[in-house]
ZADREN-922280 format. One record per residue (C-alpha): residue number from 1; residue in three letters; chain; x, y, z. Coordinates in pm, 1 decimal, decimal comma, always signed. Each point is the difference from the previous one (the first is absolute). Example, Ala and Ser with C-alpha at 12.3 -4.5 7.8 and 13.67 -1.06 7.14 Angstrom:
BEGIN
(1; "Ala"; "A"; (+1230,0; -450,0; +780,0))
(2; "Ser"; "A"; (+137,0; +344,0; -66,0))
//
This chain:
BEGIN
(1; "Unk"; "A"; (+0,0; +0,0; +0,0))
(2; "Unk"; "A"; (+126,4; +349,2; -77,7))
(3; "Unk"; "A"; (-117,0; +333,9; +136,1))
(4; "Unk"; "A"; (-185,6; +58,6; -327,4))
(5; "Unk"; "A"; (-241,5; -281,2; +87,6))
(6; "Unk"; "A"; (-110,9; +149,9; +331,8))
(7; "Unk"; "A"; (-194,9; +313,7; +85,5))
(8; "Unk"; "A"; (+43,2; +206,7; +315,3))
(9; "Unk"; "A"; (-276,3; +213,2; +147,5))
(10; "Unk"; "A"; (-75,6; +209,4; +308,0))
(11; "Unk"; "A"; (-265,8; -139,2; +232,0))
(12; "Unk"; "A"; (-185,5; +47,1; +328,2))
(13; "Unk"; "A"; (-51,2; -236,7; +291,7))
(14; "Unk"; "A"; (-357,7; -51,3; -113,2))
(15; "Unk"; "A"; (+66,4; -99,0; -359,6))
(16; "Unk"; "A"; (+308,2; -210,0; +88,2))
(17; "Unk"; "A"; (-171,1; -212,9; +264,4))
(18; "Unk"; "A"; (-56,8; -305,4; -222,8))
(19; "Unk"; "A"; (+340,6; -6,4; -178,5))
(20; "Unk"; "A"; (+172,2; +72,6; +333,0))
(21; "Unk"; "A"; (-157,8; -305,6; +156,7))
(22; "Unk"; "A"; (+88,0; -212,6; -302,1))
(23; "Unk"; "A"; (+367,3; +100,2; +6,8))
(24; "Unk"; "A"; (+12,8; -51,2; +375,0))
(25; "Unk"; "A"; (-128,8; -354,6; -45,9))
(26; "Unk"; "A"; (+262,4; -67,2; -270,3))
(27; "Unk"; "A"; (+296,9; +119,4; +207,4))
(28; "Unk"; "A"; (+245,7; -259,9; +122,8))
(29; "Unk"; "A"; (+30,3; +157,6; +347,0))
(30; "Unk"; "A"; (-229,1; +298,5; +48,2))
(31; "Unk"; "A"; (+24,8; +190,9; +327,5))
(32; "Unk"; "A"; (-278,6; +175,7; +185,8))
(33; "Unk"; "A"; (+168,6; +323,6; -109,3))
(34; "Unk"; "A"; (-97,8; -93,6; -357,2))
(35; "Unk"; "A"; (-373,4; -6,6; +71,7))
(36; "Unk"; "A"; (-224,7; +279,1; -121,6))
(37; "Unk"; "A"; (-142,0; +22,1; +353,0))
(38; "Unk"; "A"; (+342,8; +98,7; +130,0))
(39; "Unk"; "A"; (+54,9; +262,1; -270,1))
(40; "Unk"; "A"; (-348,4; +150,2; +28,8))
(41; "Unk"; "A"; (+19,8; +19,7; +380,3))
(42; "Unk"; "A"; (+345,7; +157,1; -3,8))
(43; "Unk"; "A"; (-102,9; +243,8; -272,5))
(44; "Unk"; "A"; (-311,2; +110,5; +188,5))
(45; "Unk"; "A"; (+200,4; +66,2; +316,0))
(46; "Unk"; "A"; (+323,0; +147,6; -137,2))
(47; "Unk"; "A"; (-38,2; +84,1; -370,2))
(48; "Unk"; "A"; (-123,1; +356,9; +34,0))
(49; "Unk"; "A"; (+323,7; +167,8; -109,6))
(50; "Unk"; "A"; (+63,9; -226,3; -303,3))
(51; "Unk"; "A"; (-157,4; -79,3; -335,9))
(52; "Unk"; "A"; (-109,9; -355,2; -73,7))
(53; "Unk"; "A"; (+179,1; -155,9; -298,1))
(54; "Unk"; "A"; (-137,3; -350,6; -44,7))
(55; "Unk"; "A"; (+121,2; -155,2; -324,8))
(56; "Unk"; "A"; (-129,3; -321,0; -152,8))
(57; "Unk"; "A"; (+168,2; -190,4; -279,5))
(58; "Unk"; "A"; (-226,4; -212,3; -220,8))
(59; "Unk"; "A"; (+65,0; -235,5; -286,4))
(60; "Unk"; "A"; (-170,1; +64,0; -333,9))
(61; "Unk"; "A"; (-256,9; -261,6; +106,2))
(62; "Unk"; "A"; (-74,0; +227,3; +299,9))
(63; "Unk"; "A"; (+150,2; -236,0; +257,3))
(64; "Unk"; "A"; (+163,6; +182,9; +293,4))
(65; "Unk"; "A"; (+378,4; -48,8; +5,8))
(66; "Unk"; "A"; (+119,6; +243,9; +265,7))
(67; "Unk"; "A"; (-128,6; +264,6; +240,2))
(68; "Unk"; "A"; (+236,3; +271,0; +119,0))
(69; "Unk"; "A"; (-138,1; +145,8; +328,0))
(70; "Unk"; "A"; (+170,7; +339,0; -14,6))
(71; "Unk"; "A"; (-47,6; +349,6; +135,8))
(72; "Unk"; "A"; (+156,2; +335,6; -82,8))
(73; "Unk"; "A"; (+117,5; +278,6; +230,9))
(74; "Unk"; "A"; (+126,7; +307,4; -180,1))
(75; "Unk"; "A"; (+235,7; -145,0; -263,2))
(76; "Unk"; "A"; (+63,5; -338,0; +168,0))
(77; "Unk"; "A"; (-170,4; -332,3; -73,9))
(78; "Unk"; "A"; (+0,7; -274,0; +262,7))
(79; "Unk"; "A"; (-191,3; -306,9; +110,9))
(80; "Unk"; "A"; (-312,7; +71,3; +206,4))
(81; "Unk"; "A"; (+89,5; +0,5; +368,5))
(82; "Unk"; "A"; (+314,5; +93,5; +191,4))
(83; "Unk"; "A"; (+258,6; -223,4; +162,9))
(84; "Unk"; "A"; (-139,7; +83,5; +344,9))
(85; "Unk"; "A"; (-300,5; -223,3; -66,8))
(86; "Unk"; "A"; (+91,5; -211,3; -303,0))
(87; "Unk"; "A"; (+273,7; -262,4; +21,9))
(88; "Unk"; "A"; (-22,0; -131,5; -358,0))
(89; "Unk"; "A"; (-84,4; +171,4; -327,3))
(90; "Unk"; "A"; (-13,1; -123,8; -357,8))
(91; "Unk"; "A"; (-199,2; +9,6; -319,7))
(92; "Unk"; "A"; (-296,6; -235,5; -2,9))
(93; "Unk"; "A"; (+58,3; -228,1; -293,9))
(94; "Unk"; "A"; (-29,4; -347,9; -142,8))
(95; "Unk"; "A"; (+272,5; -253,5; +67,2))
(96; "Unk"; "A"; (+254,5; -7,6; -137,7))
(97; "Unk"; "A"; (+32,3; +373,7; -36,4))
(98; "Unk"; "A"; (+84,8; +111,9; -352,0))
(99; "Unk"; "A"; (+266,4; +261,1; -75,5))
(100; "Unk"; "A"; (-237,2; +147,1; -258,4))
(101; "Unk"; "A"; (-256,7; +78,4; +268,4))
(102; "Unk"; "A"; (+247,5; +206,7; +200,5))
(103; "Unk"; "A"; (+130,3; +162,6; -316,2))
(104; "Unk"; "A"; (-352,6; +117,8; -85,5))
(105; "Unk"; "A"; (-33,5; +158,9; +346,1))
(106; "Unk"; "A"; (+338,8; +170,6; -27,4))
(107; "Unk"; "A"; (-89,0; +126,7; -345,5))
(108; "Unk"; "A"; (-326,1; +151,7; +130,1))
(109; "Unk"; "A"; (+174,1; +164,8; +297,0))
(110; "Unk"; "A"; (+275,5; +131,1; -226,7))
(111; "Unk"; "A"; (-258,8; +170,1; -218,8))
(112; "Unk"; "A"; (-148,7; +177,1; +304,3))
(113; "Unk"; "A"; (+202,3; +321,1; -29,3))
(114; "Unk"; "A"; (-89,2; +115,6; +351,8))
(115; "Unk"; "A"; (+171,1; -306,6; +153,5))
(116; "Unk"; "A"; (+364,8; +56,3; +88,8))
(117; "Unk"; "A"; (+49,0; -276,7; +255,1))
(118; "Unk"; "A"; (-125,6; -355,6; +50,0))
(119; "Unk"; "A"; (+42,9; -152,9; +346,9))
(120; "Unk"; "A"; (-88,6; -366,5; +36,4))
(121; "Unk"; "A"; (+61,0; -116,0; +355,6))
(122; "Unk"; "A"; (-17,2; -327,5; +193,0))
(123; "Unk"; "A"; (+40,1; -248,0; -286,5))
(124; "Unk"; "A"; (+93,1; -354,2; +115,1))
(125; "Unk"; "A"; (+326,9; -134,3; -139,6))
(126; "Unk"; "A"; (-169,6; -282,3; -192,4))
(127; "Unk"; "A"; (-213,7; +237,2; -206,2))
(128; "Unk"; "A"; (+77,3; +27,1; -374,8))
(129; "Unk"; "A"; (-95,5; +368,0; +28,1))
(130; "Unk"; "A"; (+345,8; +90,4; +128,2))
(131; "Unk"; "A"; (+178,2; -125,9; -312,1))
(132; "Unk"; "A"; (-272,3; +82,6; -253,8))
(133; "Unk"; "A"; (-71,5; +353,4; +119,8))
(134; "Unk"; "A"; (+366,8; +90,3; +15,9))
(135; "Unk"; "A"; (+72,6; -127,1; -349,8))
(136; "Unk"; "A"; (-304,0; +168,9; -153,7))
(137; "Unk"; "A"; (+45,2; +332,1; +180,7))
(138; "Unk"; "A"; (+365,0; +23,2; -104,0))
(139; "Unk"; "A"; (-100,2; -58,8; -362,8))
(140; "Unk"; "A"; (-251,4; +283,2; +34,4))
(141; "Unk"; "A"; (+270,2; +237,2; +121,9))
(142; "Unk"; "A"; (-62,2; -2,1; +374,6))
(143; "Unk"; "A"; (+284,5; +7,4; +253,4))
(144; "Unk"; "A"; (-53,2; -302,5; +224,0))
(145; "Unk"; "A"; (+95,8; -78,5; +357,5))
(146; "Unk"; "A"; (-76,2; -337,2; +162,1))
(147; "Unk"; "A"; (+69,1; -25,0; +372,4))
(148; "Unk"; "A"; (-66,7; -251,6; +272,6))
(149; "Unk"; "A"; (-263,7; +154,3; +221,9))
(150; "Unk"; "A"; (-35,0; -257,7; +274,8))
(151; "Unk"; "A"; (-16,2; -369,7; +84,3))
(152; "Unk"; "A"; (-317,2; -200,8; +56,6))
(153; "Unk"; "A"; (+60,1; -332,0; +179,4))
(154; "Unk"; "A"; (-232,3; -290,3; -79,3))
(155; "Unk"; "A"; (+5,4; -378,5; +16,0))
(156; "Unk"; "A"; (-150,0; -305,2; -162,3))
(157; "Unk"; "A"; (-213,6; -191,2; +246,3))
(158; "Unk"; "A"; (+30,1; -380,2; +32,4))
(159; "Unk"; "A"; (-297,6; -231,2; +36,7))
(160; "Unk"; "A"; (+25,7; -30,6; +377,9))
(161; "Unk"; "A"; (+86,5; +218,4; +298,5))
(162; "Unk"; "A"; (+250,0; -261,3; +116,1))
(163; "Unk"; "A"; (+185,2; +26,6; -332,4))
(164; "Unk"; "A"; (-2,3; +379,1; +33,1))
(165; "Unk"; "A"; (+156,1; -9,5; +346,0))
(166; "Unk"; "A"; (+259,1; -258,7; -101,2))
(167; "Unk"; "A"; (+97,4; +220,0; -296,3))
(168; "Unk"; "A"; (+93,1; +296,3; +220,6))
(169; "Unk"; "A"; (+352,2; +62,7; +119,8))
(170; "Unk"; "A"; (+68,6; -199,0; +316,9))
(171; "Unk"; "A"; (+45,5; +310,8; +214,8))
(172; "Unk"; "A"; (-323,3; +158,8; -127,3))
(173; "Unk"; "A"; (-194,1; -322,5; +49,1))
(174; "Unk"; "A"; (+129,9; -31,9; +357,1))
(175; "Unk"; "A"; (-82,3; +363,4; +82,1))
(176; "Unk"; "A"; (-353,3; -19,3; -138,6))
(177; "Unk"; "A"; (-74,7; -313,4; +199,7))
(178; "Unk"; "A"; (+145,5; +157,6; +314,5))
(179; "Unk"; "A"; (-207,1; +316,0; -43,8))
(180; "Unk"; "A"; (-313,4; -203,3; -63,6))
(181; "Unk"; "A"; (+55,7; -204,4; +318,7))
(182; "Unk"; "A"; (+51,8; +319,0; +198,8))
(183; "Unk"; "A"; (-328,4; +140,8; -128,2))
(184; "Unk"; "A"; (-176,8; -327,5; +83,6))
(185; "Unk"; "A"; (+143,0; +3,0; +352,3))
(186; "Unk"; "A"; (-102,7; +362,4; +57,8))
(187; "Unk"; "A"; (-374,7; -20,1; -58,5))
(188; "Unk"; "A"; (-286,2; -88,2; -233,0))
(189; "Unk"; "A"; (+39,4; +101,7; -361,9))
(190; "Unk"; "A"; (-159,0; -56,0; -339,2))
(191; "Unk"; "A"; (-3,0; +153,1; -345,2))
(192; "Unk"; "A"; (-318,8; +106,1; -174,2))
(193; "Unk"; "A"; (-24,7; +69,2; -372,4))
(194; "Unk"; "A"; (-275,8; +229,3; -127,9))
(195; "Unk"; "A"; (-106,7; -6,5; -364,5))
(196; "Unk"; "A"; (-355,0; +126,4; -43,7))
(197; "Unk"; "A"; (-67,2; +370,2; -75,9))
(198; "Unk"; "A"; (-209,1; +27,3; +317,3))
(199; "Unk"; "A"; (+267,4; -150,7; +226,6))
(200; "Unk"; "A"; (+277,8; +201,9; -161,1))
(201; "Unk"; "A"; (-196,4; +324,8; +26,6))
(202; "Unk"; "A"; (-56,7; -45,7; +373,4))
(203; "Unk"; "A"; (+359,9; -106,0; +74,2))
(204; "Unk"; "A"; (+195,6; +259,6; -199,8))
(205; "Unk"; "A"; (+0,1; +239,5; +296,6))
(206; "Unk"; "A"; (+195,7; -261,2; +197,1))
(207; "Unk"; "A"; (+239,9; -44,9; -290,5))
(208; "Unk"; "A"; (+60,5; +375,3; -23,1))
(209; "Unk"; "A"; (+47,6; +24,7; +377,1))
(210; "Unk"; "A"; (+261,1; -275,9; +11,7))
(211; "Unk"; "A"; (+170,3; +129,3; -314,1))
(212; "Unk"; "A"; (+29,5; +350,1; +143,6))
(213; "Unk"; "A"; (+133,5; -111,6; +336,6))
(214; "Unk"; "A"; (+269,5; -229,4; -148,0))
(215; "Unk"; "A"; (+260,1; +269,6; -71,1))
(216; "Unk"; "A"; (+16,3; +377,0; -29,3))
(217; "Unk"; "A"; (+68,2; -41,7; -373,5))
(218; "Unk"; "A"; (-318,7; -200,9; -51,7))
(219; "Unk"; "A"; (-198,3; +248,5; +205,3))
(220; "Unk"; "A"; (+129,4; +282,6; -218,1))
(221; "Unk"; "A"; (-69,5; -198,0; -317,5))
(222; "Unk"; "A"; (-362,4; -72,5; +89,4))
(223; "Unk"; "A"; (-148,1; +339,7; -79,9))
(224; "Unk"; "A"; (-376,4; +44,7; +1,1))
(225; "Unk"; "A"; (-2,8; -25,1; -380,7))
(226; "Unk"; "A"; (+196,6; -324,6; +0,6))
(227; "Unk"; "A"; (-218,2; -138,0; +279,3))
(228; "Unk"; "A"; (-305,8; +64,7; -213,6))
(229; "Unk"; "A"; (+163,3; -166,4; -298,2))
(230; "Unk"; "A"; (+114,7; -306,6; +195,8))
(231; "Unk"; "A"; (-352,8; -52,1; +130,1))
(232; "Unk"; "A"; (-175,6; +52,0; -331,9))
(233; "Unk"; "A"; (+229,2; -223,9; -203,8))
(234; "Unk"; "A"; (-5,2; -276,7; +263,1))
(235; "Unk"; "A"; (-380,1; -6,5; -11,6))
(236; "Unk"; "A"; (-16,9; +21,9; -380,3))
(237; "Unk"; "A"; (+247,8; -283,5; -50,8))
(238; "Unk"; "A"; (-179,8; -205,2; +265,5))
(239; "Unk"; "A"; (-297,9; +4,9; -236,5))
(240; "Unk"; "A"; (+227,2; -186,8; -244,0))
(241; "Unk"; "A"; (+119,8; -239,1; +275,5))
(242; "Unk"; "A"; (+353,7; +137,7; -17,4))
(243; "Unk"; "A"; (+31,0; +157,5; +345,8))
(244; "Unk"; "A"; (+153,1; -190,1; +291,5))
(245; "Unk"; "A"; (-6,2; +206,9; +321,3))
(246; "Unk"; "A"; (+163,3; -188,1; +287,1))
(247; "Unk"; "A"; (+29,6; +64,4; +371,3))
(248; "Unk"; "A"; (+204,8; -180,8; +261,5))
(249; "Unk"; "A"; (-205,0; +0,0; +317,2))
(250; "Unk"; "A"; (+176,2; -48,6; +333,6))
(251; "Unk"; "A"; (-200,7; -43,8; +319,5))
(252; "Unk"; "A"; (-300,1; +149,1; -177,8))
(253; "Unk"; "A"; (+174,4; +308,8; -142,8))
(254; "Unk"; "A"; (+98,2; +66,3; -359,7))
(255; "Unk"; "A"; (+375,7; +52,9; +18,3))
(256; "Unk"; "A"; (+120,7; -43,1; -361,4))
(257; "Unk"; "A"; (-152,6; +34,3; -345,1))
(258; "Unk"; "A"; (+72,8; -33,6; -368,2))
(259; "Unk"; "A"; (-183,5; +100,6; -316,1))
(260; "Unk"; "A"; (+64,2; -231,0; -294,3))
(261; "Unk"; "A"; (-153,8; -47,3; -341,8))
(262; "Unk"; "A"; (-24,4; -328,0; -189,9))
(263; "Unk"; "A"; (+13,6; +11,5; -378,8))
(264; "Unk"; "A"; (+102,6; -259,7; -255,8))
(265; "Unk"; "A"; (+115,8; -253,0; +259,2))
(266; "Unk"; "A"; (+225,4; +252,6; +174,9))
(267; "Unk"; "A"; (-51,4; +150,3; +344,9))
(268; "Unk"; "A"; (+133,0; +355,5; +17,9))
(269; "Unk"; "A"; (+80,5; +132,5; +347,6))
(270; "Unk"; "A"; (-99,1; +363,1; -51,5))
(271; "Unk"; "A"; (+45,8; +146,3; +348,4))
(272; "Unk"; "A"; (-5,2; -91,1; +365,8))
(273; "Unk"; "A"; (+19,7; +125,8; +356,2))
(274; "Unk"; "A"; (+25,9; -109,9; +360,7))
(275; "Unk"; "A"; (-15,3; +123,4; +357,2))
(276; "Unk"; "A"; (+360,1; +93,5; +94,4))
(277; "Unk"; "A"; (-74,0; -87,0; +362,5))
(278; "Unk"; "A"; (-12,7; -362,4; -122,7))
(279; "Unk"; "A"; (+336,8; +17,1; -173,4))
(280; "Unk"; "A"; (+155,3; -251,3; +243,1))
(281; "Unk"; "A"; (-239,1; -268,3; -125,0))
(282; "Unk"; "A"; (+78,9; +65,9; -370,2))
(283; "Unk"; "A"; (-371,3; +26,7; -80,5))
(284; "Unk"; "A"; (+55,0; +173,7; -334,5))
(285; "Unk"; "A"; (+239,4; -263,1; -128,5))
(286; "Unk"; "A"; (-213,7; -288,7; +122,9))
(287; "Unk"; "A"; (-311,6; +147,8; -156,9))
(288; "Unk"; "A"; (+183,3; -12,5; -334,2))
(289; "Unk"; "A"; (+110,6; -357,8; +67,3))
(290; "Unk"; "A"; (-360,7; -102,2; +60,6))
(291; "Unk"; "A"; (-103,7; +173,8; -323,1))
(292; "Unk"; "A"; (+259,8; -201,1; -189,1))
(293; "Unk"; "A"; (-131,1; -319,2; +162,3))
(294; "Unk"; "A"; (-360,7; +75,5; -97,5))
(295; "Unk"; "A"; (+114,1; +92,8; -352,0))
(296; "Unk"; "A"; (+163,9; -340,6; -42,3))
(297; "Unk"; "A"; (-307,9; -175,6; +134,4))
(298; "Unk"; "A"; (-226,6; +180,6; -248,8))
(299; "Unk"; "A"; (+219,8; -71,9; -302,9))
(300; "Unk"; "A"; (+167,7; +336,2; -48,2))
(301; "Unk"; "A"; (+314,6; -55,1; -209,4))
(302; "Unk"; "A"; (+195,9; +321,4; +68,7))
(303; "Unk"; "A"; (+28,5; +227,3; +304,3))
(304; "Unk"; "A"; (+115,4; +348,4; -97,2))
(305; "Unk"; "A"; (+132,0; +225,6; +277,6))
(306; "Unk"; "A"; (-4,9; +298,2; -237,9))
(307; "Unk"; "A"; (+258,7; +273,3; -27,0))
(308; "Unk"; "A"; (+245,5; +75,7; +277,9))
(309; "Unk"; "A"; (+289,6; -190,1; +156,3))
(310; "Unk"; "A"; (-127,6; -33,5; +357,8))
(311; "Unk"; "A"; (+186,5; -280,3; +176,9))
(312; "Unk"; "A"; (-309,7; -200,2; +99,1))
(313; "Unk"; "A"; (-70,1; -75,2; -367,0))
(314; "Unk"; "A"; (+326,6; -191,1; -31,1))
(315; "Unk"; "A"; (-43,6; -179,0; +334,2))
(316; "Unk"; "A"; (-328,2; -131,4; -141,0))
(317; "Unk"; "A"; (+163,3; -120,2; -322,9))
(318; "Unk"; "A"; (-34,7; +293,6; -236,8))
(319; "Unk"; "A"; (+233,8; +19,1; -300,4))
(320; "Unk"; "A"; (+62,1; +333,5; -168,3))
(321; "Unk"; "A"; (-123,7; +92,5; -338,7))
(322; "Unk"; "A"; (+84,6; +345,4; -130,2))
(323; "Unk"; "A"; (-233,8; +282,3; -91,0))
(324; "Unk"; "A"; (+106,3; +253,5; -263,4))
(325; "Unk"; "A"; (-96,8; +346,4; -116,7))
(326; "Unk"; "A"; (+35,0; +129,2; -355,9))
(327; "Unk"; "A"; (+35,2; +369,2; -77,7))
(328; "Unk"; "A"; (-13,4; +137,8; -353,9))
(329; "Unk"; "A"; (+63,7; +366,1; -75,7))
(330; "Unk"; "A"; (+41,9; +225,4; -303,5))
//
């Protein structure tokens, strides 16, 4: 296929709903960030100072080939959503991604005279976009910079919890078992996992409370606007059975929490929190361990800790993959 056999058009969320869902279903490993629900919710909350630039690429038979979820601020084009709330970005496209698809997008952006900069952040290292966009943009005369932005540890999950534990480093396995015994000896505990929109809606206040009290950085991060977004997107994705809101309860109190999303056989650990007064009992770490255990038991194949190199991710078996940003200027 060459770029002459595809057609690229501007669209809206409304008229792209059907092709968006089709491309999402065709993706090899879609993330919850790829859903239209995510983009629409983010745009409604934070898109006021930008212009929406949704592009759809269709074949001559009118089949959708690619959707580019873009926005424009002044003279800069970027993916919808900032790195404060979005861990992974990419074009939504059929697998395998075709160079010609990316070339058609670059050609359209190049012909937009008001665009002087293209910033594509948070692209996982296994995405063909990194190679294809760079090659096409350079041919169109753009000056390109590709930089590692972060790491995002993840791990393949085995078929049993016992196999998972035996696959950890000996020191990590020993420490996790010791911490779990200490928690067991200290009181009554259990983990609950909430999935329905009604349960999630009621419990998000507890999630926000534990998130805020974890560290001063998390308290500063959780502005009122982000709190509203976290709550809305958790409820919306719960309607699609993607949300997993967990709490570790100790002696009747909720002392640790995590907000995860399940999509395409992958569980994404989006954010978490805990009561720092319970630090001695490692409640945050053990809440994650229990989430991994339940993921294995329900057939999840990958546990993704998301971006950031916090040490607990590696103690639990995470292996880095890199996340890149691409900048094109003229």
